Structure formats: structure tokens, C-alpha cells
C-alpha positions as CSV (number, residue, x, y, z in Angstrom):
1,M,134.9,77.9,101.7
2,H,134.1,81.6,101.2
3,V,136.4,83.5,98.8
4,K,136.7,87.2,99.8
5,N,136.6,89.7,97.0
6,E,137.0,93.4,97.6
7,L,133.6,94.9,96.6
8,R,133.6,97.1,93.5
9,V,129.9,97.8,93.8
10,A,128.4,100.4,91.6
11,A,131.0,102.9,92.9
12,G,131.9,104.0,89.5
13,A,128.3,103.8,88.3
14,V,127.0,105.8,91.2
15,V,129.7,108.5,91.0
16,A,129.2,108.7,87.2
17,A,125.5,108.9,87.7
18,L,125.9,111.8,90.2
19,L,128.2,113.6,87.8
20,I,125.7,113.2,84.9
21,A,122.7,114.2,87.0
22,G,124.6,117.1,88.5
23,C,125.2,119.0,85.2
24,G,123.7,122.4,86.1
25,S,123.1,124.7,89.1
26,G,122.3,122.6,92.2
27,T,125.1,120.2,91.7
28,V,126.9,118.5,94.6
29,A,130.2,116.7,94.8
30,P,130.1,112.9,94.7
31,P,130.0,111.4,98.2
32,V,132.9,109.6,99.9
33,M,132.5,105.9,99.0
34,A,133.4,102.9,101.2
35,H,132.9,99.2,100.6
36,G,132.4,96.1,102.5
37,V,133.8,92.8,101.5
38,A,131.5,90.6,99.4
39,L,131.7,86.8,100.0
40,R,131.3,84.5,97.1
41,E,128.5,82.3,98.4
42,P,127.7,78.8,97.1
43,L,125.2,78.8,94.3
44,A,121.6,79.1,95.6
45,D,118.1,78.9,94.2
46,P,116.6,82.4,93.8
47,R,113.1,81.2,93.2
48,P,112.0,81.0,96.9
49,Y,113.0,84.6,97.3
50,G,110.9,85.5,94.2
51,A,108.0,83.7,95.8
52,A,108.6,85.6,99.1
53,D,108.7,89.0,97.3
54,T,105.5,88.1,95.5
55,A,103.6,87.2,98.6
56,F,104.9,90.3,100.3
57,G,103.9,92.5,97.4
58,L,100.4,91.1,97.3
59,D,100.0,91.8,101.1
60,V,101.2,95.4,100.6
61,L,99.1,96.0,97.5
62,N,96.0,94.6,99.3
63,A,96.5,96.8,102.4
64,W,97.2,99.8,100.2
65,C,94.0,99.2,98.2
66,R,91.9,98.9,101.3
67,A,93.3,102.3,102.4
68,D,92.6,103.9,99.0
69,P,90.2,101.6,97.1
70,R,89.5,104.0,94.2
71,A,93.1,105.0,93.4
72,N,95.5,103.7,90.7
73,L,98.3,101.9,92.6
74,V,101.7,100.9,91.3
75,L,104.3,99.2,93.5
76,S,107.6,97.5,93.1
77,P,107.7,94.6,95.5
78,S,111.3,93.9,94.4
79,S,112.5,97.4,95.2
80,L,110.7,97.5,98.5
81,A,111.9,94.1,99.5
82,S,115.5,95.1,98.7
83,G,115.3,98.3,100.7
84,L,113.8,96.6,103.7
85,G,115.9,93.5,103.2
86,M,119.1,95.6,103.7
87,A,117.6,96.9,107.0
88,Y,116.6,93.3,107.9
89,L,120.2,92.1,107.7
90,G,121.0,94.4,110.7
91,A,117.9,93.5,112.7
92,R,118.0,91.3,115.7
93,G,115.6,89.7,118.3
94,S,111.9,90.5,118.0
95,T,112.6,93.1,115.3
96,A,114.2,90.5,113.0
97,Q,111.3,88.1,113.7
98,A,108.7,90.7,112.8
99,M,110.5,91.7,109.6
100,A,111.0,88.1,108.6
101,R,107.3,87.3,109.0
102,V,106.3,90.3,106.9
103,L,109.0,89.8,104.3
104,D,108.6,86.0,104.3
105,L,112.4,85.6,104.7
106,P,114.4,83.1,106.7
107,A,115.8,84.0,110.1
108,T,118.6,86.6,110.1
109,G,121.9,84.7,110.0
110,G,120.1,81.5,109.1
111,P,121.8,79.0,106.8
112,G,121.8,80.2,103.2
113,L,120.3,83.7,103.7
114,Q,123.1,85.7,102.2
115,A,123.6,83.1,99.5
116,G,119.9,83.3,98.6
117,L,119.9,87.1,98.6
118,Q,123.0,87.1,96.4
119,A,121.4,84.7,94.0
120,R,118.2,86.8,93.9
121,S,120.3,90.0,93.1
122,A,122.2,88.1,90.4
123,A,119.1,86.8,88.8
124,L,117.4,90.2,88.8
125,R,120.4,91.8,87.1
126,G,120.6,88.9,84.7
127,L,117.3,89.9,83.1
128,D,119.0,92.6,81.1
129,G,119.5,91.5,77.5
130,P,118.2,91.8,73.9
131,G,115.0,93.8,73.9
132,V,115.1,94.4,77.7
133,T,117.0,97.1,79.5
134,L,117.1,96.5,83.2
135,A,119.2,98.3,85.7
136,A,119.0,97.6,89.5
137,S,121.2,99.2,92.1
138,D,121.3,99.2,95.9
139,Q,123.1,101.7,98.1
140,V,123.7,102.6,101.8
141,W,123.9,106.3,102.6
142,A,125.4,107.0,106.1
143,D,126.1,110.1,108.1
144,P,129.8,110.3,108.9
145,T,129.0,110.2,112.7
146,L,127.1,106.9,112.5
147,K,129.1,103.8,113.4
148,T,128.3,100.9,111.1
149,R,129.5,97.4,111.9
150,R,131.9,96.0,109.4
151,S,130.0,92.7,109.5
152,Y,126.9,94.6,108.3
153,L,128.7,96.3,105.4
154,N,130.0,92.8,104.4
155,A,126.5,91.4,104.5
156,V,124.9,94.1,102.3
157,A,127.8,93.8,99.9
158,T,127.3,90.1,99.7
159,G,123.5,90.0,99.5
160,Y,122.8,93.2,97.6
161,D,126.0,94.2,95.9
162,A,125.7,97.5,97.9
163,G,128.4,99.9,99.0
164,V,128.2,102.8,101.5
165,A,128.4,106.5,100.7
166,Q,128.9,109.2,103.4
167,V,126.5,112.1,103.2
168,P,125.7,114.8,105.8
169,L,122.3,113.4,106.8
170,L,122.3,114.8,110.4
171,S,124.1,118.1,109.8
172,S,122.6,119.0,106.4
173,P,119.6,116.7,105.6
174,D,118.5,118.9,102.7
175,R,121.9,118.5,101.0
176,A,121.8,114.8,101.7
177,A,118.4,114.5,100.1
178,Q,119.7,116.3,97.0
179,E,122.6,113.9,96.7
180,I,120.4,110.9,97.0
181,N,117.8,112.2,94.6
182,Q,120.4,112.9,92.0
183,A,121.7,109.3,92.2
184,I,118.2,107.9,92.1
185,A,117.2,110.1,89.1
186,A,120.3,109.0,87.2
187,A,119.7,105.3,88.1
188,T,116.1,105.4,86.9
189,R,116.9,107.4,83.7
190,G,115.0,110.4,85.0
191,Q,111.8,108.5,85.7
192,I,112.0,109.2,89.5
193,P,113.4,112.8,89.6
194,Q,112.7,113.2,93.4
195,L,112.2,110.4,95.8
196,L,112.9,112.4,99.0
197,S,111.7,115.9,99.9
198,P,114.2,118.4,101.4
199,T,112.7,117.9,104.9
200,S,112.0,114.2,104.8
201,L,115.5,113.2,106.2
202,N,115.3,115.4,109.4
203,G,116.6,113.1,112.2
204,I,117.6,110.3,109.8
205,A,121.2,109.0,110.2
206,L,121.3,106.3,107.5
207,V,119.3,105.6,104.3
208,L,119.0,102.4,102.3
209,T,118.0,102.9,98.7
210,D,117.1,100.6,95.9
211,A,116.6,101.9,92.3
212,L,115.1,99.9,89.5
213,Y,114.7,100.8,85.8
214,L,113.0,98.7,83.1
215,R,112.5,99.2,79.4
216,A,111.1,96.1,77.7
217,A,109.8,95.5,74.2
218,W,106.9,93.1,73.6
219,A,107.9,89.8,71.9
220,T,104.9,90.6,69.6
221,P,104.1,94.4,69.6
222,F,100.5,95.5,69.3
223,Q,99.5,97.2,66.1
224,A,98.8,100.9,66.7
225,S,96.1,100.7,64.0
226,Q,94.2,98.2,66.1
227,T,94.1,100.5,69.2
228,A,90.6,101.8,69.7
229,P,88.5,103.6,72.4
230,G,86.4,101.4,74.6
231,S,84.5,101.6,77.9
232,F,86.1,100.7,81.2
233,T,84.2,100.3,84.5
234,T,86.2,102.1,87.2
235,A,86.6,101.1,90.8
236,A,84.0,103.8,91.6
237,G,81.5,102.0,89.4
238,Q,81.6,104.7,86.7
239,Q,82.2,104.3,83.0
240,A,85.3,105.8,81.4
241,T,86.4,105.8,77.8
242,V,90.0,104.6,77.4
243,S,92.3,103.4,74.6
244,F,92.4,99.6,74.3
245,M,95.3,97.8,72.5
246,N,93.9,94.8,70.7
247,G,95.2,91.6,69.1
248,G,97.8,89.0,69.7
249,Q,97.7,85.3,70.7
250,Y,98.6,84.8,74.3
251,R,98.6,82.0,76.8
252,S,95.7,82.2,79.3
253,A,94.8,80.3,82.4
254,R,92.0,80.3,85.0
255,A,92.0,79.5,88.7
256,A,89.6,80.4,91.6
257,G,87.6,82.6,89.2
258,W,90.7,84.6,88.1
259,T,91.8,84.8,84.5
260,A,95.5,85.4,83.8
261,V,97.1,86.3,80.4
262,R,100.9,86.1,79.9
263,L,102.4,88.8,77.6
264,P,106.1,87.9,77.0
265,Y,108.8,90.5,76.3
266,R,111.6,90.0,73.8
267,G,114.3,87.6,74.9
268,G,111.9,85.3,76.8
269,K,113.4,86.2,80.2
270,L,110.6,88.5,81.3
271,A,106.8,88.6,80.9
272,M,103.8,90.6,82.1
273,V,100.9,88.7,83.7
274,A,97.6,90.5,83.5
275,L,95.1,89.3,86.0
276,L,91.3,89.8,85.7
277,P,89.3,89.2,88.9
278,P,86.2,87.0,89.0
279,S,83.2,88.6,87.4
280,G,81.3,90.7,90.0
281,A,84.2,90.8,92.4
282,G,84.1,94.2,94.2
283,G,86.4,96.1,96.5
284,C,90.0,95.2,96.6
285,A,90.1,91.9,94.9
286,T,93.6,90.4,95.3
287,P,94.5,86.7,94.5
288,A,95.9,84.6,97.2
289,A,99.5,83.7,96.7
290,S,98.5,80.1,96.1
291,T,96.0,81.2,93.4
292,L,98.7,83.3,91.7
293,G,101.1,80.4,91.8
294,A,98.5,78.1,90.2
295,L,97.8,80.7,87.5
296,T,101.6,81.2,86.8
297,A,102.1,77.5,86.6
298,G,99.1,77.2,84.2
299,L,100.6,79.8,81.9
300,T,103.9,78.1,81.6
301,A,102.9,74.4,81.4
302,R,99.8,72.3,80.7
303,L,98.7,71.1,84.1
304,A,97.4,67.7,84.9
305,A,93.6,67.3,85.2
306,G,92.3,68.2,88.6
307,S,95.0,70.7,89.4
308,A,94.3,74.1,90.9
309,A,94.4,75.8,87.5
310,G,93.0,74.6,84.2
311,P,95.2,73.9,81.2
312,A,96.5,77.0,79.4
313,Q,94.6,78.3,76.4
314,T,95.5,80.7,73.6
315,R,93.5,83.9,73.5
316,S,93.6,87.4,72.1
317,V,93.5,90.4,74.5
318,S,92.1,93.9,74.7
319,L,94.4,95.7,77.2
320,P,94.2,99.4,78.1
321,R,97.2,101.7,77.5
322,V,98.2,103.0,81.0
323,N,100.6,105.6,82.3
324,L,100.8,105.3,86.1
325,G,102.9,107.2,88.6
326,V,102.7,107.0,92.4
327,Q,104.7,108.1,95.4
328,V,103.8,106.7,98.8
329,S,105.0,106.5,102.4
330,L,104.6,103.0,103.7
331,E,105.3,103.1,107.4
332,G,101.7,102.8,108.4
333,L,100.9,99.9,106.0
334,L,104.0,98.0,107.1
335,S,103.1,98.5,110.7
336,E,99.6,97.2,109.9
337,L,101.1,94.1,108.3
338,G,103.1,93.3,111.5
339,M,106.4,95.2,111.2
340,G,105.5,97.9,113.8
341,V,108.2,97.1,116.3
342,A,110.8,98.2,113.7
343,F,109.5,101.8,113.8
344,T,109.6,102.2,117.6
345,A,112.2,102.9,120.2
346,S,112.1,99.2,121.0
347,A,113.6,98.3,117.6
348,D,116.8,96.3,117.6
349,F,119.2,96.9,114.7
350,A,122.3,96.0,116.7
351,G,123.6,94.1,113.8
352,L,123.8,97.3,111.8
353,S,125.3,99.7,114.3
354,P,126.2,99.8,118.0
355,Q,124.1,102.9,118.2
356,P,120.3,102.4,118.8
357,L,118.3,102.8,115.5
358,S,114.8,102.4,114.3
359,I,113.1,102.8,110.9
360,G,112.0,106.4,110.5
361,L,110.7,106.4,106.9
362,V,109.9,104.0,104.1
363,Q,109.3,105.9,100.9
364,Q,108.6,104.5,97.4
365,A,108.0,106.1,94.0
366,A,107.1,104.0,91.0
367,T,106.0,104.6,87.4
368,L,104.6,102.2,84.9
369,Q,103.8,102.9,81.2
370,V,102.3,100.2,79.0
371,G,101.9,100.8,75.3
372,E,101.9,99.1,71.9
373,Q,105.6,98.6,71.8
374,G,106.2,97.5,75.4
375,T,106.7,98.7,78.9
376,V,108.8,101.4,80.6
377,A,108.8,101.3,84.4
378,A,110.9,102.6,87.2
379,A,110.9,102.4,91.0
380,A,112.9,103.7,93.9
381,T,112.7,102.9,97.6
382,A,114.3,104.7,100.5
383,V,114.4,103.2,104.0
384,G,115.6,105.8,106.6
385,M,117.1,104.8,109.9
386,Q,116.9,107.2,112.8
387,P,118.8,107.2,116.1
388,T,116.8,106.2,119.1
389,A,117.4,106.0,122.8
390,V,115.9,103.6,125.2
391,R,113.3,105.6,127.0
392,V,112.8,104.8,130.6
393,Q,109.5,106.0,131.8
394,P,110.1,108.0,135.0
395,P,107.8,107.6,138.0
396,Q,104.6,109.6,137.4
397,V,103.1,112.2,139.7
398,V,99.3,112.4,139.3
399,F,97.7,115.7,140.4
400,N,94.3,114.1,141.1
401,R,93.5,115.8,144.4
402,P,93.7,119.5,145.6
403,Y,97.2,121.0,144.9
404,L,99.1,124.2,144.9
405,M,100.8,126.1,142.1
406,L,103.5,128.8,142.4
407,V,104.9,131.0,139.6
408,T,108.3,132.1,140.8
409,A,111.4,133.9,139.6
410,S,114.1,131.3,139.1
411,A,116.9,133.5,140.3
412,T,115.3,135.0,143.4
413,G,112.4,132.8,144.3
414,E,110.1,135.8,144.2
415,P,106.5,134.4,144.1
416,L,104.7,136.1,141.2
417,F,101.6,134.0,141.6
418,M,100.3,131.3,144.0
419,A,97.2,129.2,143.6
420,R,95.4,126.3,145.2
421,V,93.4,124.1,142.9
422,A,90.5,122.6,144.7
423,N,88.3,121.8,141.7
424,P,89.8,122.1,138.2
425,A,86.3,121.9,136.7
426,A,85.1,125.1,138.4
427,H,85.9,128.6,137.1
């Protein structure tokens, strides 16, 4: 039996964040907050949702790499899956089916969906602990004129611990962008100062945001004295000199030509897995989800002979220091992966609002810094929903034979010009 609890989502945290971020000129008042009712779902296993987000992330990363094969890319599958997952809870019909395939999620309203999402959110937030600072927050931002279904607000409260804030998206999109950016900047400790441009929300009536911040210390830090310059072969085939961190004894596994090394963070709840493609692999080498699963299993347990990955070994590593930062619009990539209907006038988000909506933007910004002491990373995702109307194509008149044209005064009918077009190709 579900026990209803009035949601106390990050209301205080978001309002406090806005106040902190707003110290200075350009400040805006905190938005009006409202909340759905979170249902306490039966305990569920979050691991299938982690596997789904991994497969989804690999698909996006691979498509992104194909579009820009020589660029550094950094993506938060978790943040992107949360932003789109909140939209998915309101999707229906073919739109829900398309989003489910791309996100690798069960059917909307299927048994255990909200319980699984709730377990996923709880597991993510539970990573915070000694040596690891992790903050994750989800939020619905709605224009006051948009009608949102109570059942939808309850669903995002249950699955994502998300509340709703009213901001003037349609009447003052630049102000709404400022409010959302301030909240995101505070939630990511200043790592993502601006997710949305002042003009990016034109025509958008609802925005779903996810913010993620991570600061994690290595279980065994690298010694700065061992960091040294070395040669790195870039994706363009050129040689670059970079700083390599050296040392350590880390578990390593191999599968399908890939080599994986697991670098744990303090507390044992979190680890980085660094993946080296097969020697000679060119282009956008990305492991299949099954290969990644075999490598992950090989890093955490000695596998039986004949399994997909060989038994784990202990190795030292030489890993470059990196400082990455990317901001990307993902509508095209998601359409390419099969979510295209969600971006069209045919989209069905009837579970979110009685007003017709489609996805108008999917924006993500992410940073990743890896150094001798550990990792600092942040990501933010915004999914914007725009009002749509069912467009009925009127009967078409094709001027494909000689025709007349008149230029007339509307009030009097005075004919300023008349013409007969017998051959549009002639002059």
C-alpha cells in the first residue's frame, strides 16, 4: 500500500541556492514553488536503471563522436537521462514508445517504473559520503499559464524528488533563463554558470532541469612528483605533449580488445573506469554495452575461465591530467537515435498537460577535471517543452498552368497591377 507524503523536495535548497547565487546586481526573486505528492514505493533494484543509462550514454557518445570525431567530449548520461526521464513520465502513445526505446526504460505506467526511478534517485544521492561530495537535484520550471496534471507532478515527485517552480517562461523568457541559470550555478558550485542563453527559451512553456555536482578524492592519490610530460597521439593522428600522472596499483581487465582500469575513490562507493580501445582502432571506437559489462564484471570479481573478460590483473597506470568543458544541444542526436517524434507537432505528452506539447530543446553542459588528488565534475541538463497545435494541412492549390495575378487595394478593389503568367520561365 502506498503511503502519501507531502513532498519537501529541494524547495529550501533551491530557494537558498537562488538567494546565494543572486548576491549582486542581476538578482531575481525566488520563484513560487509548488509540490506534488511523493509516493513511498516498494523497495526496487536500481541496477537495471544504471545499466539502461549506461547503454543510453554510450549511444549518445557514439553518435556525438561521429558528428565531431576530433573533439573532446564530456557527457553526463545520468543527468541527461534524468531530464528526459521527467519528460518521459508525461509521454503517451508512440512518443512514449520512442522515448522508451532510446532511454531503454520500461513502458510508461508499467509495473515498477516509478519505484525503479525512485530507487535510482536514492542510490545516486546515497553516493555522497567521506571523500565524495555529490549533489543531485531535479526541478520542473513551468510558466504560470501552463496547466500541468496533478498526476504528473506526483510522478516526478515520486521518481525524481522534483518540485515545480513558476517562472515567466512565455512572457519573459530572458528573466526565466536568468532564474534557471542562477539555480543551476548554485547547484553545481559555480561549475556551470550559464546553461541557457537569454534567447534559448523563446516559445518554451516548461523546462525540466537536472543538476549534478561531484568532488571525489582518489582512494590512493597520485604523487605530483611522479607527474611528467609525455606524448599523446590525438584523434587527428598528431602528437601532443601532455602531463601524465603515473603510479598506483589498480585492477585491470580485458575484453574484445579493450583494456579497462578501475581507479577507486575514497569510501569505496564510486570509481572511475578508464577504457583503452584496441590497438589500431580508429574513428569513434566505443565499446558495446555487453563488452563494457564484461569489463566491469572483470574489474570487480575474478571471472570463470571462458567468460567474456579475462581475470582481473593489477597494473600501474599512466593517465593524462584533463580539464574538459562542453556545452551541447542534443535535439539532432536524439532524433537520430530514434526519439524524433518527441520533437514534432505529433508528439504526445498528454500525461504532462492537457495542452499539446513537444520537446523544443535539450541542452547539456558538463565539466570534468581529473588530477592527482581526484576528480571535480559537474553537469546540468535542460529539457524545454513548447506548446504545439495539431496542424491540419489545408487543401493545396497548385499554380501549374497559366494563371492571373492582381495587385489590388484592399479597401476599394482598385487594381494596381494585373498579370497573366503563361510561362514563368520566360522573362
